[in-house]
DRENKOLLO-620331 format. One line per 8 residues: number of its first residue (from 0); for each residue x, y, z of N, C-alpha, C. Coordinates in steps of 0.2 Angstrom, whole numbers, plus 5000, padded with zeros to 4 digits. Example, Ala and Ser with C-alpha at 12.3 -4.5 7.8 and 13.67 -1.06 7.14 Angstrom:
// residues 2
0 = 5066 4972 5039 5062 4978 5039 5066 4984 5039 ~ 5064 4989 5035 5068 4995 5036 5064 5000 5039
//
This chain:
// residues 440
0 = 5836 4318 4660 5829 4319 4665 5831 4323 4670 ~ 5827 4327 4674 5829 4330 4680 5827 4324 4685 ~ 5831 4324 4691 5830 4322 4696 5825 4325 4701 ~ 5820 4323 4701 5814 4328 4704 5813 4328 4712 ~ 5818 4332 4715 5817 4334 4722 5817 4342 4722 ~ 5814 4342 4728 5814 4350 4729 5807 4353 4728 ~ 5806 4360 4731 5799 4362 4731 5797 4365 4722 ~ 5803 4367 4719 5801 4370 4712 5799 4364 4708
8 = 5805 4359 4707 5803 4354 4702 5798 4349 4704 ~ 5797 4348 4710 5790 4343 4712 5784 4346 4712 ~ 5783 4353 4712 5776 4356 4709 5775 4355 4703 ~ 5780 4356 4700 5779 4356 4691 5776 4347 4690 ~ 5780 4343 4693 5778 4335 4692 5773 4333 4695 ~ 5771 4335 4702 5766 4333 4705 5759 4334 4701 ~ 5759 4341 4698 5753 4345 4695 5749 4339 4691 ~ 5754 4337 4687 5751 4331 4683 5751 4324 4685
16 = 5752 4322 4690 5753 4316 4693 5749 4314 4699 ~ 5743 4317 4700 5739 4317 4706 5737 4308 4705 ~ 5737 4306 4711 5733 4299 4709 5726 4298 4709 ~ 5723 4305 4710 5717 4304 4710 5714 4309 4705 ~ 5707 4310 4703 5704 4314 4698 5697 4316 4701 ~ 5694 4320 4697 5688 4323 4699 5682 4317 4697 ~ 5685 4312 4692 5679 4307 4691 5680 4300 4697 ~ 5683 4301 4701 5684 4297 4706 5679 4298 4711
24 = 5677 4294 4715 5671 4294 4722 5678 4297 4727 ~ 5684 4298 4726 5689 4299 4732 5689 4307 4731 ~ 5688 4310 4737 5687 4318 4738 5694 4322 4738 ~ 5697 4325 4733 5702 4327 4734 5703 4335 4740 ~ 5706 4332 4745 5706 4338 4750 5713 4342 4750 ~ 5712 4350 4751 5718 4354 4752 5717 4359 4758 ~ 5722 4362 4760 5722 4367 4765 5715 4371 4764 ~ 5712 4372 4758 5708 4377 4757 5701 4374 4759
32 = 5701 4368 4756 5694 4365 4759 5693 4360 4765 ~ 5699 4359 4767 5699 4353 4772 5695 4355 4779 ~ 5695 4361 4781 5692 4362 4786 5684 4363 4785 ~ 5682 4365 4779 5674 4365 4778 5671 4357 4776 ~ 5677 4354 4773 5673 4348 4771 5674 4343 4776 ~ 5681 4342 4780 5681 4337 4785 5679 4340 4792 ~ 5682 4345 4794 5683 4348 4802 5675 4349 4803 ~ 5671 4353 4799 5665 4355 4801 5659 4350 4798
40 = 5662 4345 4797 5655 4339 4793 5653 4335 4800 ~ 5646 4334 4799 5645 4328 4803 5646 4321 4800 ~ 5648 4322 4795 5650 4315 4793 5656 4311 4795 ~ 5656 4305 4795 5663 4302 4796 5666 4301 4790 ~ 5675 4301 4792 5679 4303 4785 5685 4298 4786 ~ 5686 4295 4782 5693 4291 4781 5696 4295 4776 ~ 5704 4298 4778 5707 4302 4774 5713 4300 4774 ~ 5716 4299 4768 5722 4296 4766 5728 4301 4764
48 = 5734 4303 4767 5740 4307 4765 5743 4303 4761 ~ 5745 4304 4756 5749 4302 4751 5753 4306 4748 ~ 5758 4303 4743 5764 4307 4740 5764 4302 4733 ~ 5764 4306 4727 5762 4303 4721 5768 4299 4719 ~ 5774 4301 4723 5780 4296 4721 5780 4290 4724 ~ 5776 4290 4730 5778 4283 4735 5774 4277 4732 ~ 5778 4272 4731 5775 4265 4728 5770 4261 4731 ~ 5771 4264 4738 5765 4259 4743 5758 4263 4741
56 = 5759 4270 4741 5754 4274 4739 5751 4271 4732 ~ 5754 4270 4727 5752 4268 4721 5748 4263 4721 ~ 5751 4258 4724 5747 4253 4726 5741 4252 4730 ~ 5740 4256 4734 5734 4257 4738 5729 4260 4734 ~ 5731 4265 4729 5726 4269 4725 5720 4266 4722 ~ 5721 4259 4720 5714 4256 4716 5711 4255 4722 ~ 5713 4250 4727 5709 4250 4732 5706 4256 4736 ~ 5709 4261 4736 5706 4267 4740 5699 4268 4735
64 = 5700 4269 4729 5694 4271 4724 5689 4266 4725 ~ 5691 4259 4726 5685 4254 4727 5681 4255 4733 ~ 5685 4257 4738 5681 4259 4745 5677 4265 4744 ~ 5680 4269 4742 5677 4276 4741 5670 4275 4737 ~ 5669 4269 4733 5663 4270 4729 5659 4266 4732 ~ 5662 4261 4736 5657 4256 4741 5653 4260 4746 ~ 5656 4265 4749 5655 4269 4754 5651 4274 4753 ~ 5650 4276 4746 5647 4283 4744 5641 4283 4747
72 = 5640 4290 4750 5633 4290 4753 5632 4288 4760 ~ 5638 4285 4762 5638 4281 4769 5644 4285 4773 ~ 5650 4284 4771 5657 4287 4774 5660 4291 4769 ~ 5662 4297 4771 5666 4301 4767 5673 4298 4766 ~ 5675 4297 4759 5683 4296 4759 5686 4300 4754 ~ 5693 4303 4757 5696 4308 4754 5703 4306 4753 ~ 5707 4311 4751 5714 4311 4750 5716 4317 4750 ~ 5723 4318 4754 5726 4324 4753 5734 4323 4752
80 = 5736 4326 4745 5743 4326 4742 5748 4329 4748 ~ 5750 4325 4753 5753 4328 4759 5760 4330 4756 ~ 5762 4328 4750 5769 4331 4747 5769 4338 4745 ~ 5763 4339 4742 5762 4345 4740 5759 4350 4744 ~ 5756 4348 4749 5751 4352 4756 5755 4348 4761 ~ 5762 4351 4762 5767 4348 4768 5762 4350 4775 ~ 5760 4358 4774 5758 4360 4781 5752 4355 4784 ~ 5748 4355 4779 5742 4350 4781 5744 4342 4784
88 = 5749 4340 4781 5752 4333 4783 5755 4334 4790 ~ 5758 4340 4790 5762 4342 4796 5757 4342 4802 ~ 5751 4346 4800 5746 4346 4806 5743 4340 4809 ~ 5744 4335 4805 5741 4328 4808 5747 4324 4809 ~ 5754 4326 4808 5759 4322 4811 5760 4316 4807 ~ 5760 4318 4800 5761 4313 4795 5770 4313 4794 ~ 5772 4308 4795 5779 4306 4795 5781 4303 4788 ~ 5776 4297 4786 5778 4293 4780 5771 4292 4776
96 = 5772 4289 4772 5765 4288 4766 5765 4281 4765 ~ 5758 4279 4763 5752 4282 4764 5752 4282 4773 ~ 5748 4288 4775 5745 4288 4782 5739 4289 4781 ~ 5736 4285 4785 5727 4284 4784 5724 4287 4791 ~ 5720 4291 4791 5717 4293 4798 5710 4294 4797 ~ 5707 4292 4803 5699 4292 4803 5697 4297 4808 ~ 5692 4301 4804 5690 4308 4807 5683 4306 4809 ~ 5682 4304 4816 5674 4302 4819 5670 4307 4822
104 = 5668 4306 4828 5664 4310 4832 5667 4317 4834 ~ 5674 4317 4837 5677 4321 4839 5682 4323 4831 ~ 5681 4328 4827 5685 4329 4823 5692 4332 4824 ~ 5693 4334 4829 5700 4337 4832 5704 4331 4835 ~ 5701 4325 4834 5705 4319 4837 5706 4314 4834 ~ 5709 4316 4828 5708 4309 4823 5713 4302 4825 ~ 5709 4297 4823 5712 4291 4825 5716 4288 4818 ~ 5722 4284 4820 5726 4282 4815 5723 4275 4812
112 = 5722 4274 4805 5719 4268 4803 5726 4263 4803 ~ 5726 4257 4806 5731 4251 4807 5730 4245 4803 ~ 5724 4247 4799 5721 4239 4796 5725 4238 4790 ~ 5722 4233 4786 5724 4231 4779 5724 4235 4774 ~ 5727 4234 4768 5727 4239 4763 5722 4237 4757 ~ 5717 4233 4760 5713 4230 4755 5707 4234 4755 ~ 5702 4234 4749 5697 4238 4750 5692 4235 4754 ~ 5692 4227 4755 5687 4224 4760 5689 4227 4767
120 = 5696 4227 4768 5698 4229 4776 5697 4237 4776 ~ 5697 4242 4772 5697 4248 4773 5688 4249 4773 ~ 5683 4246 4771 5677 4246 4771 5675 4244 4778 ~ 5677 4238 4780 5677 4234 4788 5679 4240 4792 ~ 5684 4242 4791 5686 4248 4797 5680 4252 4796 ~ 5678 4255 4790 5674 4262 4791 5669 4261 4793 ~ 5665 4254 4792 5658 4253 4795 5659 4252 4803 ~ 5665 4250 4805 5665 4248 4812 5667 4255 4816
128 = 5670 4260 4813 5670 4267 4815 5664 4270 4816 ~ 5659 4269 4811 5653 4272 4809 5648 4270 4815 ~ 5647 4264 4817 5645 4260 4820 5646 4263 4829 ~ 5653 4266 4830 5655 4268 4835 5651 4275 4835 ~ 5652 4278 4830 5650 4285 4830 5643 4285 4832 ~ 5638 4281 4828 5630 4281 4830 5630 4279 4837 ~ 5634 4274 4840 5632 4272 4847 5634 4279 4851 ~ 5638 4282 4850 5640 4288 4854 5634 4293 4854
136 = 5631 4295 4849 5627 4299 4848 5620 4296 4852 ~ 5619 4289 4852 5613 4287 4855 5615 4288 4862 ~ 5621 4288 4865 5622 4289 4873 5621 4295 4875 ~ 5621 4299 4868 5621 4308 4871 5627 4311 4869 ~ 5634 4308 4868 5640 4309 4867 5641 4312 4859 ~ 5636 4316 4858 5637 4318 4850 5645 4322 4850 ~ 5647 4321 4844 5655 4323 4842 5653 4328 4837 ~ 5648 4330 4836 5646 4335 4829 5648 4342 4830
144 = 5649 4344 4824 5653 4351 4826 5649 4357 4821 ~ 5642 4356 4822 5637 4361 4819 5638 4368 4823 ~ 5636 4373 4819 5637 4378 4823 5630 4380 4827 ~ 5632 4384 4833 5627 4385 4836 5629 4385 4844 ~ 5626 4388 4849 5628 4388 4855 5630 4382 4858 ~ 5626 4376 4859 5627 4371 4861 5634 4367 4859 ~ 5633 4367 4853 5640 4365 4849 5647 4369 4853 ~ 5646 4376 4852 5652 4378 4856 5653 4378 4863
152 = 5648 4376 4867 5650 4374 4875 5653 4367 4875 ~ 5650 4362 4870 5651 4356 4871 5659 4357 4867 ~ 5661 4361 4864 5669 4360 4862 5673 4364 4864 ~ 5672 4368 4870 5676 4372 4873 5678 4371 4880 ~ 5674 4369 4885 5675 4371 4893 5681 4366 4896 ~ 5683 4362 4893 5688 4357 4896 5696 4360 4896 ~ 5698 4363 4900 5704 4366 4900 5709 4360 4904 ~ 5709 4355 4904 5712 4351 4907 5720 4350 4905
160 = 5721 4352 4899 5727 4351 4896 5730 4358 4895 ~ 5728 4364 4897 5731 4370 4897 5734 4371 4904 ~ 5740 4371 4906 5745 4373 4911 5744 4379 4915 ~ 5742 4381 4919 5742 4388 4922 5748 4389 4926 ~ 5751 4396 4923 5758 4396 4926 5758 4403 4931 ~ 5762 4403 4935 5761 4409 4940 5767 4412 4940 ~ 5769 4418 4944 5776 4421 4945 5780 4416 4948 ~ 5778 4413 4952 5782 4407 4956 5783 4401 4952
168 = 5779 4399 4947 5781 4393 4944 5784 4392 4937 ~ 5785 4398 4935 5785 4399 4928 5792 4398 4926 ~ 5797 4400 4929 5805 4399 4928 5806 4391 4928 ~ 5804 4388 4934 5806 4381 4933 5802 4377 4929 ~ 5797 4378 4926 5793 4374 4921 5795 4377 4914 ~ 5796 4383 4912 5796 4384 4906 5804 4387 4904 ~ 5807 4391 4908 5814 4392 4907 5819 4387 4906 ~ 5819 4382 4911 5822 4377 4911 5820 4372 4908
176 = 5815 4372 4903 5812 4366 4899 5815 4364 4895 ~ 5817 4358 4891 5818 4354 4885 5810 4356 4880 ~ 5806 4357 4883 5800 4357 4878 5799 4364 4876 ~ 5794 4364 4870 5793 4371 4867 5786 4372 4871 ~ 5786 4379 4874 5779 4380 4878 5776 4387 4873 ~ 5769 4386 4872 5766 4391 4870 5763 4395 4875 ~ 5763 4401 4877 5761 4404 4883 5755 4411 4881 ~ 5749 4408 4884 5744 4414 4883 5744 4418 4889
184 = 5745 4425 4888 5744 4429 4893 5737 4432 4892 ~ 5733 4432 4899 5727 4434 4897 5724 4437 4904 ~ 5719 4442 4903 5715 4446 4908 5707 4443 4909 ~ 5705 4441 4915 5698 4437 4915 5692 4441 4914 ~ 5694 4448 4913 5689 4452 4909 5688 4454 4903 ~ 5694 4450 4899 5695 4453 4891 5690 4448 4888 ~ 5686 4451 4883 5682 4448 4877 5686 4444 4874 ~ 5692 4446 4870 5695 4442 4866 5698 4436 4869
192 = 5700 4436 4876 5703 4431 4879 5697 4425 4881 ~ 5691 4427 4881 5685 4423 4883 5683 4419 4876 ~ 5684 4422 4870 5684 4420 4864 5689 4414 4862 ~ 5696 4416 4864 5701 4412 4864 5699 4405 4867 ~ 5698 4406 4873 5699 4401 4878 5695 4394 4876 ~ 5691 4392 4873 5688 4385 4871 5693 4383 4866 ~ 5695 4388 4862 5700 4385 4856 5706 4384 4858 ~ 5709 4388 4863 5716 4386 4866 5715 4379 4870
200 = 5710 4378 4874 5710 4372 4878 5708 4367 4873 ~ 5705 4366 4868 5705 4360 4862 5712 4361 4859 ~ 5715 4365 4858 5722 4364 4854 5727 4361 4858 ~ 5726 4363 4865 5729 4360 4871 5730 4353 4871 ~ 5724 4350 4871 5724 4343 4871 5726 4339 4864 ~ 5724 4342 4860 5726 4339 4853 5734 4339 4852 ~ 5737 4345 4853 5744 4346 4854 5748 4342 4859 ~ 5744 4340 4864 5749 4335 4869 5749 4330 4866
208 = 5743 4328 4863 5743 4321 4860 5748 4320 4854 ~ 5748 4325 4850 5751 4324 4843 5759 4324 4845 ~ 5761 4329 4849 5767 4330 4850 5771 4326 4857 ~ 5766 4321 4860 5769 4315 4866 5771 4321 4871 ~ 5766 4328 4871 5768 4332 4877 5775 4336 4876 ~ 5777 4336 4870 5784 4340 4869 5782 4347 4867 ~ 5778 4350 4865 5774 4356 4866 5768 4357 4870 ~ 5770 4362 4873 5764 4363 4879 5761 4369 4878
216 = 5755 4370 4881 5751 4376 4880 5750 4378 4887 ~ 5751 4384 4888 5750 4387 4895 5746 4394 4895 ~ 5744 4395 4901 5741 4401 4902 5743 4405 4908 ~ 5742 4412 4908 5747 4416 4913 5741 4421 4914 ~ 5736 4422 4921 5733 4428 4921 5737 4432 4923 ~ 5738 4438 4918 5743 4443 4919 5740 4450 4924 ~ 5734 4448 4927 5731 4453 4931 5734 4452 4938 ~ 5736 4445 4939 5737 4443 4946 5745 4443 4945
224 = 5748 4440 4939 5755 4437 4940 5759 4444 4936 ~ 5759 4450 4940 5762 4456 4935 5769 4456 4935 ~ 5773 4452 4939 5780 4451 4938 5781 4448 4931 ~ 5778 4444 4930 5779 4440 4923 5776 4445 4918 ~ 5771 4448 4918 5767 4453 4912 5773 4459 4912 ~ 5775 4461 4918 5781 4467 4916 5788 4464 4913 ~ 5790 4458 4915 5796 4456 4912 5795 4454 4905 ~ 5790 4451 4902 5789 4453 4895 5784 4457 4892
232 = 5784 4462 4895 5781 4468 4891 5774 4467 4888 ~ 5770 4464 4893 5763 4462 4890 5759 4469 4890 ~ 5756 4471 4884 5752 4478 4885 5746 4477 4883 ~ 5744 4471 4879 5736 4471 4878 5735 4462 4879 ~ 5728 4461 4878 5727 4453 4880 5722 4453 4874 ~ 5722 4444 4872 5728 4441 4875 5734 4441 4870 ~ 5740 4439 4873 5747 4440 4870 5750 4432 4871 ~ 5752 4430 4866 5755 4424 4864 5760 4424 4864
240 = 5766 4421 4868 5773 4420 4867 5775 4414 4866 ~ 5780 4412 4861 5783 4406 4861 5790 4405 4864 ~ 5791 4401 4870 5797 4400 4874 5801 4393 4870 ~ 5806 4394 4869 5811 4388 4867 5818 4388 4871 ~ 5821 4383 4873 5826 4384 4877 5833 4387 4874 ~ 5835 4390 4877 5842 4394 4872 5839 4401 4868 ~ 5833 4401 4867 5831 4406 4863 5827 4411 4867 ~ 5827 4418 4865 5823 4423 4866 5816 4422 4866
248 = 5812 4423 4869 5803 4422 4868 5802 4426 4861 ~ 5797 4422 4858 5796 4427 4850 5787 4427 4851 ~ 5785 4432 4848 5777 4432 4848 5774 4429 4843 ~ 5768 4425 4847 5764 4421 4840 5758 4426 4837 ~ 5759 4427 4831 5755 4431 4828 5750 4428 4822 ~ 5749 4422 4824 5745 4418 4819 5739 4418 4822 ~ 5734 4413 4818 5726 4415 4818 5725 4411 4826 ~ 5719 4413 4827 5716 4413 4834 5710 4404 4835
256 = 5712 4401 4829 5707 4396 4828 5710 4390 4830 ~ 5709 4383 4834 5712 4379 4836 5716 4376 4830 ~ 5714 4375 4824 5716 4374 4819 5723 4378 4817 ~ 5723 4384 4818 5729 4388 4816 5734 4386 4822 ~ 5732 4385 4828 5737 4386 4835 5739 4379 4835 ~ 5734 4374 4832 5739 4366 4832 5743 4367 4825 ~ 5742 4369 4821 5746 4370 4814 5753 4373 4816 ~ 5753 4378 4820 5760 4382 4824 5763 4377 4827
264 = 5760 4373 4832 5763 4369 4837 5765 4364 4835 ~ 5764 4360 4829 5766 4355 4826 5773 4358 4821 ~ 5772 4363 4819 5777 4367 4815 5784 4366 4820 ~ 5782 4369 4827 5788 4370 4832 5789 4363 4835 ~ 5786 4358 4833 5786 4351 4836 5792 4348 4831 ~ 5790 4349 4824 5794 4347 4819 5802 4349 4818 ~ 5802 4357 4820 5808 4358 4821 5812 4357 4827 ~ 5808 4354 4831 5812 4352 4837 5813 4344 4837
272 = 5809 4341 4834 5808 4333 4833 5814 4330 4832 ~ 5816 4324 4835 5822 4321 4833 5823 4319 4826 ~ 5829 4317 4824 5830 4317 4816 5827 4310 4814 ~ 5826 4308 4808 5824 4302 4806 5829 4298 4809 ~ 5826 4291 4809 5831 4285 4811 5836 4283 4806 ~ 5841 4282 4808 5847 4280 4804 5849 4272 4804 ~ 5846 4269 4798 5846 4261 4798 5852 4258 4795 ~ 5855 4253 4797 5860 4248 4794 5856 4245 4789
280 = 5858 4243 4783 5855 4239 4779 5857 4231 4780 ~ 5853 4228 4785 5855 4222 4787 5849 4216 4781 ~ 5845 4219 4780 5840 4213 4775 5835 4218 4769 ~ 5834 4214 4765 5831 4218 4759 5825 4222 4761 ~ 5822 4219 4768 5815 4223 4770 5817 4230 4772 ~ 5824 4231 4775 5825 4238 4777 5826 4243 4772 ~ 5830 4240 4766 5831 4244 4761 5824 4245 4758 ~ 5820 4241 4754 5814 4242 4752 5809 4246 4756
288 = 5808 4244 4762 5803 4249 4766 5805 4255 4766 ~ 5812 4257 4768 5814 4264 4768 5814 4267 4761 ~ 5815 4265 4756 5816 4268 4749 5809 4268 4747 ~ 5805 4263 4747 5799 4265 4745 5794 4271 4748 ~ 5796 4272 4755 5791 4275 4759 5794 4283 4759 ~ 5799 4284 4756 5801 4291 4756 5804 4293 4750 ~ 5802 4299 4748 5805 4302 4742 5812 4301 4739 ~ 5815 4301 4744 5824 4299 4742 5826 4295 4749
296 = 5830 4290 4747 5834 4287 4754 5842 4289 4750 ~ 5844 4290 4757 5851 4293 4757 5856 4287 4759 ~ 5859 4284 4756 5863 4277 4757 5870 4279 4757 ~ 5874 4277 4763 5880 4277 4763 5883 4272 4764 ~ 5889 4270 4761 5894 4266 4762 5901 4266 4766 ~ 5901 4264 4771 5906 4266 4775 5912 4260 4776 ~ 5919 4262 4777 5924 4258 4776 5923 4251 4781 ~ 5927 4247 4779 5926 4240 4783 5928 4243 4791
304 = 5926 4240 4795 5927 4241 4802 5934 4240 4805 ~ 5938 4236 4800 5945 4235 4802 5949 4240 4800 ~ 5947 4245 4795 5950 4252 4793 5950 4257 4797 ~ 5944 4258 4800 5941 4263 4805 5940 4262 4812 ~ 5940 4255 4814 5938 4254 4821 5931 4258 4823 ~ 5928 4256 4829 5923 4259 4833 5923 4266 4831 ~ 5928 4270 4834 5928 4277 4835 5927 4280 4827 ~ 5931 4277 4822 5931 4281 4816 5925 4279 4812
312 = 5921 4274 4814 5915 4272 4811 5908 4277 4813 ~ 5909 4279 4821 5904 4282 4825 5905 4290 4822 ~ 5912 4291 4820 5912 4298 4818 5908 4300 4811 ~ 5910 4294 4806 5905 4295 4800 5897 4295 4802 ~ 5895 4291 4807 5888 4290 4807 5885 4296 4811 ~ 5890 4299 4815 5888 4306 4818 5887 4311 4813 ~ 5892 4312 4808 5890 4316 4802 5884 4315 4798 ~ 5882 4308 4799 5876 4306 4794 5870 4310 4799
320 = 5870 4308 4806 5865 4310 4810 5863 4317 4809 ~ 5869 4321 4810 5869 4328 4810 5864 4332 4803 ~ 5867 4328 4797 5863 4330 4792 5857 4326 4791 ~ 5854 4321 4794 5848 4319 4794 5844 4325 4799 ~ 5847 4327 4805 5842 4332 4807 5842 4338 4804 ~ 5848 4342 4800 5847 4346 4797 5841 4346 4791 ~ 5841 4340 4788 5836 4340 4783 5830 4336 4785 ~ 5828 4335 4790 5823 4330 4793 5816 4333 4791
328 = 5815 4339 4788 5808 4341 4786 5807 4339 4777 ~ 5813 4336 4775 5812 4334 4769 5809 4326 4770 ~ 5808 4323 4774 5806 4316 4775 5809 4312 4771 ~ 5816 4312 4771 5821 4307 4767 5821 4301 4772 ~ 5823 4295 4769 5826 4289 4773 5833 4289 4772 ~ 5836 4286 4779 5843 4286 4779 5846 4279 4780 ~ 5850 4277 4777 5854 4270 4778 5860 4270 4776 ~ 5864 4264 4779 5871 4264 4778 5872 4257 4779
336 = 5878 4255 4775 5880 4249 4776 5889 4247 4776 ~ 5891 4243 4777 5898 4242 4777 5901 4240 4771 ~ 5907 4244 4769 5911 4241 4762 5911 4235 4761 ~ 5909 4232 4755 5909 4224 4755 5903 4220 4756 ~ 5899 4224 4762 5893 4218 4764 5887 4218 4759 ~ 5886 4224 4755 5882 4224 4749 5885 4225 4744 ~ 5889 4220 4741 5893 4222 4735 5890 4223 4729 ~ 5883 4220 4729 5879 4221 4722 5876 4227 4722
344 = 5874 4229 4727 5872 4236 4729 5875 4241 4727 ~ 5882 4240 4728 5888 4245 4728 5888 4247 4721 ~ 5890 4241 4717 5890 4241 4710 5884 4245 4707 ~ 5878 4243 4709 5872 4246 4705 5873 4253 4706 ~ 5876 4257 4711 5875 4263 4712 5882 4266 4710 ~ 5886 4264 4707 5894 4265 4704 5898 4266 4709 ~ 5898 4262 4717 5902 4266 4721 5907 4259 4722 ~ 5905 4253 4720 5910 4246 4722 5918 4247 4722
352 = 5920 4244 4727 5928 4243 4727 5933 4249 4730 ~ 5931 4254 4730 5935 4259 4731 5932 4266 4734 ~ 5936 4271 4736 5933 4277 4739 5929 4277 4744 ~ 5929 4275 4750 5925 4273 4754 5928 4280 4759 ~ 5923 4283 4763 5915 4282 4763 5912 4285 4758 ~ 5907 4282 4754 5902 4285 4749 5895 4285 4750 ~ 5894 4290 4748 5885 4292 4748 5883 4293 4741 ~ 5877 4289 4741 5871 4289 4736 5864 4292 4738
360 = 5861 4296 4734 5855 4299 4735 5850 4296 4730 ~ 5844 4291 4732 5842 4286 4728 5835 4288 4727 ~ 5832 4289 4721 5825 4289 4719 5822 4284 4717 ~ 5820 4279 4721 5818 4272 4720 5811 4272 4716 ~ 5808 4278 4716 5802 4277 4710 5805 4277 4704 ~ 5809 4281 4702 5813 4282 4695 5818 4278 4695 ~ 5820 4276 4700 5826 4271 4700 5832 4275 4696 ~ 5833 4281 4700 5840 4284 4696 5842 4287 4704
368 = 5850 4290 4703 5852 4291 4710 5858 4295 4707 ~ 5860 4299 4713 5866 4305 4713 5871 4302 4716 ~ 5877 4302 4715 5883 4303 4720 5887 4308 4723 ~ 5887 4307 4729 5892 4313 4732 5899 4313 4729 ~ 5901 4318 4727 5906 4320 4724 5912 4323 4728 ~ 5909 4327 4733 5913 4330 4738 5915 4326 4744 ~ 5918 4330 4748 5920 4326 4755 5914 4323 4759 ~ 5916 4317 4762 5910 4314 4767 5912 4318 4773
376 = 5910 4325 4773 5910 4328 4777 5904 4332 4780 ~ 5902 4336 4784 5896 4341 4785 5896 4345 4780 ~ 5901 4349 4778 5901 4353 4774 5899 4350 4767 ~ 5903 4344 4764 5903 4341 4759 5896 4339 4758 ~ 5893 4336 4763 5887 4332 4761 5882 4337 4762 ~ 5882 4343 4765 5877 4348 4765 5876 4351 4759 ~ 5882 4353 4754 5883 4356 4748 5879 4351 4743 ~ 5881 4342 4744 5877 4339 4739 5868 4338 4740
384 = 5869 4338 4747 5859 4338 4749 5857 4344 4747 ~ 5859 4350 4748 5856 4357 4745 5855 4357 4739 ~ 5860 4355 4735 5859 4355 4726 5853 4350 4724 ~ 5853 4343 4729 5847 4339 4727 5841 4343 4729 ~ 5841 4346 4734 5834 4348 4738 5831 4354 4731 ~ 5835 4357 4727 5832 4362 4723 5832 4358 4716 ~ 5833 4352 4714 5832 4349 4709 5838 4349 4704 ~ 5844 4351 4707 5851 4351 4703 5854 4344 4705
392 = 5860 4344 4699 5865 4337 4702 5864 4332 4696 ~ 5870 4329 4693 5868 4324 4688 5867 4318 4691 ~ 5862 4314 4688 5860 4308 4690 5861 4302 4686 ~ 5861 4296 4687 5862 4291 4684 5856 4285 4685 ~ 5855 4281 4680 5850 4275 4682 5853 4271 4686 ~ 5850 4268 4691 5852 4262 4695 5853 4256 4691 ~ 5858 4253 4692 5861 4247 4688 5856 4242 4687 ~ 5854 4239 4682 5849 4234 4680 5843 4237 4681
400 = 5841 4243 4682 5835 4245 4683 5830 4245 4690 ~ 5834 4241 4693 5829 4239 4700 5837 4238 4705 ~ 5835 4238 4711 5839 4236 4716 5841 4229 4716 ~ 5847 4227 4718 5850 4219 4717 5848 4216 4723 ~ 5850 4210 4724 5848 4207 4728 5852 4209 4734 ~ 5849 4209 4741 5852 4211 4747 5853 4207 4751 ~ 5859 4206 4754 5861 4199 4758 5859 4201 4765 ~ 5856 4196 4769 5856 4197 4776 5861 4197 4780
408 = 5863 4202 4783 5869 4201 4786 5867 4203 4795 ~ 5873 4202 4800 5873 4202 4805 5873 4211 4807 ~ 5867 4214 4812 5871 4222 4812 5876 4222 4816 ~ 5878 4227 4814 5885 4229 4817 5885 4229 4825 ~ 5888 4227 4830 5889 4227 4837 5892 4232 4842 ~ 5893 4237 4838 5896 4243 4839 5904 4243 4842 ~ 5907 4237 4840 5913 4236 4843 5918 4236 4837 ~ 5925 4236 4840 5931 4236 4835 5931 4230 4832
416 = 5932 4229 4825 5933 4222 4821 5938 4219 4823 ~ 5938 4212 4822 5943 4207 4824 5946 4203 4819 ~ 5952 4203 4818 5955 4199 4811 5952 4192 4813 ~ 5951 4189 4807 5950 4182 4807 5956 4177 4811 ~ 5954 4173 4816 5959 4168 4818 5962 4164 4813 ~ 5968 4164 4814 5973 4158 4810 5976 4153 4815 ~ 5977 4147 4811 5980 4143 4815 5988 4145 4818 ~ 5989 4144 4824 5997 4146 4825 6002 4141 4822
424 = 6007 4144 4821 6013 4138 4818 6018 4137 4823 ~ 6018 4132 4826 6024 4132 4831 6031 4131 4828 ~ 6035 4135 4829 6041 4134 4824 6047 4133 4829 ~ 6045 4131 4835 6051 4129 4841 6055 4122 4839 ~ 6051 4117 4836 6057 4112 4833 6059 4111 4827 ~ 6059 4117 4823 6062 4118 4818 6069 4122 4818 ~ 6073 4118 4814 6081 4120 4814 6082 4124 4808 ~ 6081 4131 4809 6081 4135 4802 6088 4134 4799
432 = 6093 4133 4802 6099 4132 4799 6100 4127 4794 ~ 6096 4121 4796 6095 4114 4793 6091 4117 4786 ~ 6085 4121 4788 6081 4123 4782 6086 4125 4777 ~ 6090 4130 4779 6094 4134 4773 6098 4130 4770 ~ 6101 4124 4772 6106 4118 4769 6102 4116 4764 ~ 6095 4113 4766 6091 4109 4761 6090 4113 4755 ~ 6088 4120 4757 6088 4124 4750 6093 4124 4745 ~ 6099 4125 4749 6106 4124 4744 6107 4118 4741
//
């Protein structure tokens, strides 16, 4: 059996393993129909972003279907295969599965659903959100997105999150910044710039929220700030450039709608986002929650602290963090444990008792794993993960067909290990010469 990871093999597998079908009341959403069905809709939407291989998603499916049937004609209930349509998941900051979003009055400001995973809890949250939406309409704060002049005006005018830059303020804000900047160079008389303005403003607010301010949208009046226009060779309007620390600026040549701009901004954020968290396996919950929520969990077994000391262990953890950074777009989980701390787990992965450090990549849905055969180094691990990401590499079933019992242990304190304290033996009163005679 193939260890199904990577784009090619996953596509073939997922095509026949979607969690929903046309006969359900759950509406399947894709990048092709999402804008028309959800963003341009007057209805309230609950949207689940899922992956077919995710155990939590599989358990949610019957409840999601029941909620969709109960809410039919009242609230729209949809689902996005975010493993297949990663661009759509990325646009809404999906980092784990399942993620549920509520698209209410303001479709460009989706709310995270944090409630229970039963159909009752989902229906209650939907009706509560619906009540809020209706009250907003009653008070005149309509958030509908029907076409027309009034809608256009209500969507556009607030530029509070677009940062205005000048010849004087540009370098200290942009060039020396650790954040990513998307900068529009415009002219006040330019018709295309006026058309872009409400889209840019709306995108700025959404991007600020979703990236916690790590991607910024700015604007430069190129007719006033001619030094900047000259420095960056601005010939037409609007021109949008992307600035990242330590790199030459590049032109943005994507679409001019807010959704296009937001999608690119979130891609840039993903490229610059911190790597996934590297967790020590100190309990069963850590292992199960990480491996259930990700397509693969990468588990390292590091030598005992007495064999490496803190500096040696940290050097291994640094290698793992670098690899987590390199493969962060794969949305894998990353775990480690000390040799001997979880001996049952080691045995189930064919690691136990020798050859530390070791690494296994586990597909918890299929209970299959692949072992690192090369060196525990950036080069060796990179080669191992690259093979996995294109669906190659030999695999074996996890021993016993399930994760074994995980022992709760104290987390590593970051210090060198200490040998166990033994009772001191006082030899001062012993006559060693007499001992020798007795033995004779």
